[in-house]
N, C-alpha and C positions, 0 to 999 in steps of 0.2 A: 386478641391483639389490641393492645392499648394504644399503640401509635402507628396506625396504618400508613400515615403520610411518610414517616421515616423509613418504613419498609419499602415503599414505592420508590422513594428517593435513593435508597441504598441499591436497589435493583438497577435503577437508571445509571447510577455511578459505575456499577460493575459492567454494564453494557457499554458505557462510554469508554471505559478503560480497555475493554476488549477490542473495540474498533480502533482506538488510538494505537494499540500495539500492532494490530493487524495492518493498519495503514503504514506504520513505520517500517514494517517488514517489506511491504510492497514497494515503498519508496527506496529502500536499500537495494532491492533487486532491480529496480529501474535504473538506479545510478550505476550499477555494475554492468548494465547494458547486455546482460546475458540473452535477453530476448532479441537482440539485434546482431548476434554473432555472425550470421550469414548475410547480413545486409551489405550491399555494395552500392555506392553512389553512382548515378548514371554518368556524371561527368568524368569520373575516374575510369569507368569502363570504356568510355569513348576514347580517352587519351591512351589507354593501353593497347587498343586495337589498331 
């Protein structure tokens, strides 16, 4: 290996891109609010009763 610093930087860039894509997918799923499908606000429940 003639350029170990470039190899290390290349691996770090690949890891950074992986986390960037992973976090973008998490953000999209958060915006779609799939995780809150069954959530009901307390004040709405009280008004309905």
